[in-house]
Each structure stands twice: as structure tokens, then as C-alpha cells.
C-alpha positions in Angstrom: -67.6 -93.5 18.4 -66.6 -96.9 17.7 -62.8 -96.8 19.1 -61.3 -95.0 21.8 -57.6 -93.9 22.1 -56.2 -92.4 25.2 -54.0 -90.1 23.3 -56.6 -89.0 20.6 -60.2 -89.7 22.3 -61.2 -86.2 21.7 -60.4 -86.4 17.9 -62.6 -89.6 17.7 -65.7 -88.0 19.3 -68.9 -87.0 17.1 -71.5 -88.8 15.1 -70.9 -91.9 12.9 -73.6 -93.5 10.6 -75.0 -96.8 11.8 -74.1 -98.6 8.8 -70.7 -97.4 8.9 -70.4 -98.6 12.2 -71.8 -102.3 11.5 -69.4 -102.5 8.4 -66.1 -101.1 10.2 -66.5 -103.4 13.1 -67.3 -106.2 11.0 -64.4 -105.5 8.8 -61.8 -105.0 11.4 -62.7 -107.6 13.8 -63.9 -110.3 11.2 -61.2 -112.5 12.6 -62.9 -112.2 16.0 -65.8 -114.2 15.2 -66.2 -117.8 16.5 -64.6 -120.8 14.8 -68.0 -121.8 13.8 -67.9 -118.9 11.3 -64.9 -119.7 9.2 -66.5 -120.1 5.8 -65.7 -117.4 3.5 -68.0 -114.5 3.6 -68.0 -111.2 2.4 -67.2 -108.7 5.1 -69.4 -106.1 3.7 -72.3 -108.3 3.1 -75.5 -107.0 5.0 -78.3 -109.8 5.2 -81.5 -108.7 3.6 -84.8 -109.7 5.4 -86.9 -112.4 3.8 -90.8 -112.8 3.9 -91.6 -114.6 7.2 -94.5 -116.7 7.9 -95.1 -115.2 11.5 -96.4 -117.6 14.1 -97.8 -114.7 16.1 -98.2 -111.1 16.1 -96.3 -108.8 18.8 -98.9 -106.5 20.3 -97.7 -102.7 21.0 -99.5 -101.7 24.3 -98.2 -98.1 24.1 -95.9 -95.9 22.1 -94.0 -92.7 23.6 -91.4 -90.3 22.6 -88.0 -90.0 24.7 -86.8 -86.8 23.1 -84.4 -87.1 20.4 -83.0 -90.4 21.8 -79.5 -91.2 21.3 -79.4 -90.2 17.7 -76.5 -91.5 15.6 -74.2 -91.6 18.6 -72.8 -94.6 20.4 -75.0 -94.9 23.4 -76.0 -97.7 25.7 -79.1 -95.7 27.1 -81.9 -98.2 27.5 -85.4 -98.1 29.4 -85.6 -99.8 32.7 -88.7 -100.9 34.6 -88.9 -100.2 38.5 -91.3 -98.8 41.0 -94.3 -99.5 38.7 -92.7 -97.3 36.2 -90.5 -97.4 33.0 -87.6 -94.9 33.2 -85.9 -93.9 29.9 -83.6 -91.0 28.8 -82.5 -89.0 25.8 -78.7 -88.1 25.2 -79.4 -84.5 25.1 -80.7 -84.6 29.0 -84.4 -85.7 29.1 -84.9 -88.3 31.8 -88.8 -89.4 31.7 -90.8 -91.7 33.9 -93.6 -93.4 32.2 -96.5 -95.5 33.9 -95.5 -99.1 33.4 -99.0 -100.3 32.3 -100.3 -97.2 30.4 -97.4 -95.3 29.1 -98.6 -92.0 30.7 -95.8 -89.6 31.4 -95.6 -89.2 35.2 -92.8 -86.6 35.2 -89.6 -85.3 33.1 -86.6 -83.9 34.0 -84.1 -81.9 31.9 -80.5 -82.6 32.9 -79.2 -80.2 30.4 -80.6 -77.3 32.4 -80.7 -79.0 36.1 -80.5 -75.6 37.7 -83.1 -73.9 35.6 -80.8 -71.3 34.6 -81.2 -71.3 30.5 -83.0 -68.6 29.4 -85.4 -68.4 26.3 -82.6 -67.1 24.1 -80.0 -69.7 24.9 -79.6 -72.6 22.7 -79.6 -76.2 24.6 -76.3 -77.9 25.3 -76.4 -81.6 25.4 -76.0 -83.2 28.8 -74.4 -86.0 26.9 -76.3 -89.0 29.0 -75.0 -92.5 27.9 -75.0 -94.7 30.9 -78.2 -95.8 32.4 -80.6 -95.5 33.9 -80.6 -97.8 36.6 -82.8 -97.6 39.8 -82.3 -98.6 43.4 -83.2 -97.1 46.9 -86.1 -94.9 45.4 -83.7 -93.2 43.2 -82.7 -93.4 39.4 -79.1 -93.2 38.6 -77.8 -92.0 35.1 -74.3 -91.0 33.8 -72.9 -88.6 31.2 -70.0 -88.4 28.9 -68.6 -85.5 30.9 -68.2 -88.0 33.9 -71.1 -86.7 35.9 -73.5 -89.2 37.8 -76.8 -88.0 38.7 -79.2 -89.3 41.2 -83.0 -88.5 40.8 -85.9 -89.3 43.1 -87.7 -92.1 41.6 -91.1 -90.7 42.5 -90.8 -87.1 41.3 -87.7 -86.7 39.2 -86.0 -84.1 41.4 -82.1 -84.1 41.6 -81.0 -85.7 44.9 -77.4 -85.4 44.3 -74.6 -85.4 41.7 -71.0 -86.2 41.5 -68.0 -86.5 39.3 -65.6 -89.1 38.0 -62.8 -88.7 35.5 -63.7 -90.2 32.1 -66.8 -90.7 30.2 -69.9 -92.7 31.8 -71.0 -94.7 28.9 -72.6 -97.7 30.5 -75.0 -98.2 33.2 -73.8 -97.9 37.2 -74.7 -100.8 39.8 -76.4 -100.4 42.8 -76.6 -102.8 45.9 -76.4 -102.7 49.6 -77.0 -98.9 49.5 -73.7 -98.4 47.4 -73.6 -97.3 43.7 -70.5 -98.1 41.7 -69.8 -96.4 38.6 -67.1 -97.4 35.8 -65.7 -94.9 33.5 -63.9 -95.1 30.2 -60.7 -93.8 31.7 -60.4 -96.8 33.9 -61.6 -95.0 37.1 -64.3 -96.9 39.1 -65.7 -95.2 42.1 -68.3 -96.3 44.6 -70.7 -93.7 46.2 -73.1 -93.7 48.9 -76.5 -94.1 47.4 -78.4 -91.9 49.7 -76.1 -88.6 49.6 -73.4 -89.2 46.9 -70.6 -89.5 49.5 -67.4 -91.0 47.9 -66.5 -94.3 49.4 -63.7 -95.5 47.4 -62.1 -95.2 44.1 -59.6 -97.8 42.2 -57.9 -97.2 38.9 -57.6 -99.7 36.1 -55.0 -99.7 33.2 -56.6 -99.0 30.3 -54.8 -100.0 26.8 -54.0 -97.4 24.3 -56.8 -98.5 21.9 -59.6 -100.1 22.8 -63.4 -100.6 21.7 -65.6 -97.7 22.8 -67.5 -99.7 25.4 -66.4 -100.3 28.9 -68.0 -103.1 31.1 -71.0 -102.3 33.4 -70.1 -103.3 37.0 -72.1 -106.1 38.5 -72.5 -106.4 42.1 -72.9 -110.1 43.7 -72.1 -111.9 46.8 -70.3 -108.8 48.3 -68.1 -108.4 45.1 -68.0 -105.7 42.1 -67.4 -107.8 38.8 -66.2 -106.0 36.0 -64.6 -106.4 32.6 -61.6 -104.7 31.5 -60.0 -103.2 28.2 -57.1 -105.7 28.6 -59.4 -108.4 28.2 -59.7 -109.5 32.0 -62.7 -110.0 34.4 -61.9 -108.5 38.0 -63.6 -108.7 41.1 -63.3 -106.0 43.9 -64.9 -106.1 47.4 -67.9 -103.9 47.6 -67.2 -102.3 50.7 -63.6 -101.4 50.4 -62.6 -101.6 47.0 -59.9 -104.0 47.6 -59.0 -106.2 44.6 -59.9 -110.1 44.8 -59.1 -112.3 41.8 -58.4 -111.2 38.1 -59.0 -113.8 35.4 -58.0 -113.3 31.5 -60.4 -114.4 28.9 -59.3 -112.2 25.9 -56.6 -113.7 23.6 -54.1 -111.1 21.9 -53.2 -113.3 18.7 -52.8 -110.4 16.1 -49.9 -108.4 15.1 -51.3 -105.1 14.8 -53.2 -103.1 17.5 -56.4 -103.4 16.1 -56.0 -107.1 16.0 -55.0 -106.9 19.7 -58.3 -105.0 20.9 -59.6 -107.8 23.5 -61.9 -105.8 25.6 -64.6 -107.2 27.8 -67.2 -104.9 27.1 -70.2 -106.7 27.8 -71.1 -107.0 31.7 -70.4 -110.4 33.2 -73.5 -112.4 34.3 -73.6 -114.2 37.5 -75.8 -117.3 37.6 -75.5 -119.2 40.8 -72.1 -119.7 42.0 -70.5 -119.0 38.2 -69.8 -116.1 36.3 -70.2 -115.9 32.4 -68.2 -113.2 30.5 -67.4 -112.7 26.9 -64.4 -111.0 25.3 -64.6 -108.7 22.0 -61.6 -111.1 20.7 -61.3 -114.3 22.5 -63.6 -116.3 24.4 -66.8 -117.0 26.1 -65.9 -118.3 29.6 -67.5 -119.9 32.6 -65.7 -118.7 35.7 -65.9 -120.0 39.4 -67.4 -117.0 41.3 -65.6 -117.5 44.5 -61.9 -118.3 42.8 -61.8 -116.8 39.5 -61.0 -120.3 38.4 -62.1 -120.6 34.5 -64.3 -123.9 34.3 -64.6 -123.9 30.4 -64.2 -121.3 27.6 -65.2 -121.5 23.9 -64.1 -119.2 21.0 -66.9 -116.8 20.6 -66.5 -112.8 20.4 -68.8 -110.3 21.1 -69.2 -106.7 22.8 -73.0 -107.2 23.0 -74.6 -108.2 26.4 -75.1 -112.0 26.8 -78.3 -113.6 28.3 -78.9 -116.7 30.4 -82.1 -118.7 30.9 -82.0 -121.9 32.9 -79.2 -124.1 31.3 -78.7 -121.9 28.0 -76.6 -118.8 27.2 -77.6 -116.8 24.3 -75.4 -114.3 22.5 -74.8 -112.3 19.4 -71.3 -112.3 17.9 -69.5 -109.5 15.8 -71.1 -110.5 12.7 -74.8 -110.5 14.0 -75.0 -114.2 14.3 -76.9 -115.4 17.3 -76.1 -118.4 19.3 -77.6 -120.7 21.8 -74.8 -122.2 24.2 -75.2 -125.0 26.8 -74.4 -123.1 30.1 -72.9 -126.3 31.7 -70.4 -127.3 29.3 -70.3 -124.8 26.5 -71.3 -126.8 23.7 -73.3 -124.9 21.0 -77.0 -126.0 20.8 -77.8 -123.9 17.6 -76.9 -120.7 15.5 -78.7 -118.3 13.3 -76.9 -116.6 10.7 -79.5 -114.9 9.1 -79.2 -111.3 10.3 -75.4 -111.0 9.2 -74.1 -107.5 9.6 -77.5 -106.1 10.7 -76.0 -104.3 13.8 -78.0 -106.9 15.7 -78.4 -106.0 19.6 -77.6 -108.4 22.5 -80.5 -110.9 23.0 -83.3 -110.6 25.4 -85.4 -113.6 26.8 -89.2 -113.3 26.9 -91.3 -116.4 27.5 -90.0 -119.1 25.3 -88.3 -116.7 22.6 -85.1 -114.8 22.4 -85.7 -111.2 20.9 -82.9 -109.3 19.3 -83.0 -105.8 17.4 -81.3 -104.6 14.3 -79.8 -101.5 12.6 -83.2 -100.8 10.7 -85.4 -100.8 13.9 -86.7 -104.5 13.4 -87.2 -106.9 16.4 -86.7 -110.4 15.7 -88.1 -113.1 17.9 -86.4 -116.4 17.7 -87.6 -120.0 19.0 -85.3 -120.8 21.9 -85.2 -124.3 21.2 -84.4 -123.9 17.4 -83.1 -120.5 16.6 -85.7 -120.2 14.0 -87.2 -116.6 13.9 -90.8 -116.9 14.2 -92.0 -113.2 14.5 -90.8 -109.7 13.6 -92.0 -106.2 14.4 -90.7 -102.8 13.4 -90.4 -100.1 16.1 -88.5 -97.4 14.3 -86.5 -97.1 10.9 -83.8 -95.2 12.8 -82.6 -98.4 14.3 -82.4 -100.2 17.9 -79.2 -100.1 19.4 -79.3 -101.8 22.8 -80.8 -105.0 24.2 -84.6 -104.5 25.0 -85.7 -104.8 28.4 -88.0 -107.5 29.5 -90.6 -107.7 32.4 -92.8 -110.9 32.3 -93.9 -111.1 28.7 -93.6 -107.2 28.1 -90.8 -105.9 26.2 -89.7 -102.3 26.3 -87.6 -101.3 23.1 -86.5 -97.6 22.4 -85.1 -96.7 18.9 -82.4 -94.2 18.2 -84.6 -91.4 17.4 -86.3 -91.9 21.0 -89.3 -93.9 20.0 -90.1 -96.1 22.9 -92.6 -98.9 22.8 -93.9 -101.4 25.3 -94.7 -104.5 23.2 -96.5 -108.0 24.3 -95.5 -111.1 23.3 -98.4 -113.5 23.4 -98.1 -116.5 25.9 -98.4 -120.0 24.5 
């Protein structure tokens, strides 16, 4: 589901084709592209991949299956690495731990039948997993569209506790200092004791009638919970009490229709030193002072994909699938790559001297950090890649929509 409406959200639920999602989002929000994209382009144009003289060949270390993956549903499920394991999940309810180096399956838990009550004759009812996983305090946390947050033992996969929140959990929780924070599509955000699931505090944020179906993952830093909102703001709350601190607006409502006024901050803010970097689906990329919420600079880029920062460079993918490198200090553009237009490009992941993005046909593309040139390509699975790959050292973990999980090594220069 691409959009969410508070009055008719049930009617919007269900499958959508990957190509339809790419073209619809590009067509509706074409005006949201950065000012650098003002050239006359056909909104329906999907760039074809051209022959590439690869500078190196990515090496697949292992290849495993995670059930049926997310299929054609909106999802931000992605693999994570922790405790020498790689954890991943399928929408239906499979949560699996693999050995980080060998890919050996260490345990598997079925959250669609967590109580073991399903008989041989019963059909499987999807657990609707959509947010996570994330790991901490020797547990793995994952959320569902049913508003359930599960805490599993990181070593065995056994259920430790579960709790509920109003609304869909469609992004990963955040954990720090023994507290798990969960943000839902209904605007409710709750904090739980990570050990036992006890509710510590709850806040309710206003959600516009029409928003992108995203919601921001909460980010914990310096004793605060930083989160983007459907109103185009970046807010901070005290981790221990939930009390609100500053709120800074980075989205800009400039259109005359509801669709044109969609300004969600769905990408998780990124904390780097004493600054916060955030981007709106329509509006700006902004550098914000962490302590005060004061905007230091902002530039006209629009995205709902996760941004990445390495040293003094911000990497981002805009609504058209164009990849940019932005100077972190002043917001000046260093380079742009427009060759992946409307290919449903994921957010960027930094590995060694490269930036890696996936696309709707299941290809990963390695871009040179200094120039933006595509220097290598690898096909994971034709079903497509829907989320930013996970990087540990020079190993990249990427999962396709059909649940094909690969560990891929990038040669070190």
C-alpha cells in the first residue's frame, strides 16, 4: 500500500504491483523532485540498464531463503546483523537466525503460530510482520501490521514477551538503555521495558488524513527519541519520560490538492555528531542542531527512502530514483546519478569506497563514492529489492521480495 488514509485505510490494504507503485509514486509526486531535476522528463519513463564494464565482481558468500519474503506488499523488513548472526523475517511470520559467516540456519520461529495451536488441517494465517527486526539486550524485536511487538530470545528464538500498540507497526523499533520505542502508523508511539515488555510511556501524534504509507523509524540519541511525522516535522522526546522537546518543520506544503500536500518525514532521521539530518517526501533535506532543533541549512530534495552518511557526505535517493551525494557541512551537491530513473531504487548503503542501491528488478548497483559512476552490478532475485541493504564491514546482506537472502562481499581495494 502506497498511501494511507485514516478514514479508509482498510480499503487501501492489499497487494500492489511493484511497477505500479514505482510509476504511481513518481507520477503523483513528480513535483517533489529536487530542483536539479527540472528537465522535461516523461513521468512514466523507466530507465533500461545498459551494458556495464564492471571494475570488479561482487562475490556471493551464501544464499538462503527466508520464507516467501514480503512478496508484493509494502514492507520495510530487512536483515540485520548482531551477536554473530544475521536475523531476517518474512511477512507471513517466519523469523530466522543465520550464522553470519556461513549462512547456516541456527533457529527459526513461526510468529503466525507462536502458541503452537495450529493443526495439520488449519491454513496458515499471516502474522503480517512489517517492522524490523532490530536487536538489543540479547533479544530480537519485530512488529506487525496487527500492532503487535514481539521480543524473541536472540540465541534461541523463543518468545520472551509481546505487547500491543494501536495502529500498524511498519518500521523497525528502536532500542537503547534497556528501552524499546515503537512508532505506529496511527501516530501512537510507546516505550517498553526491553526485558519484560512493561509499558513505560505513550504519546499520540497528529496524523494528517492522507499520508504516504511509511512512518518514520524512531532514532535514540543523547537521551532523546527523534522521529519524523506525517505533518513534515522532526520531533524529539525524552527517552525516560516521553516528554516532548523541540519540533522542527522541514516539509513544505505548496500544492493545492491533498496529494500535492503530502509532506511526510518517513525516512528515519540520522544523528551524526551534534547534528540531525532528515528529509521529507516533499520539501527539504535539512541539517538540524541536535540540542536546540535549529535548522542549520536545508536544500530542496525529496525522498521517503533512508539516507546514509559517511564522513562528510550525505547519500540519498530521491523520488525518481536519482542518487545524490551532498556535502554534509553545507548541503552543496557533489554529484548526481540519473541513470536509474523510476527503477524503484532503495536507499543507499555505504560499503568500502562505494554506495550500493537496489532496484525493482532485483539488481544491486555499486556506485563510486567520489564520482557517482556505476562500477559493478549484481542480480539477487528478479522479484526485486525493496529495502536498503545491510552492511557489516565489506559484507552486504540483501533480501529480495521473494525472500532470497544473500551475503555479498565487496572486494577491498
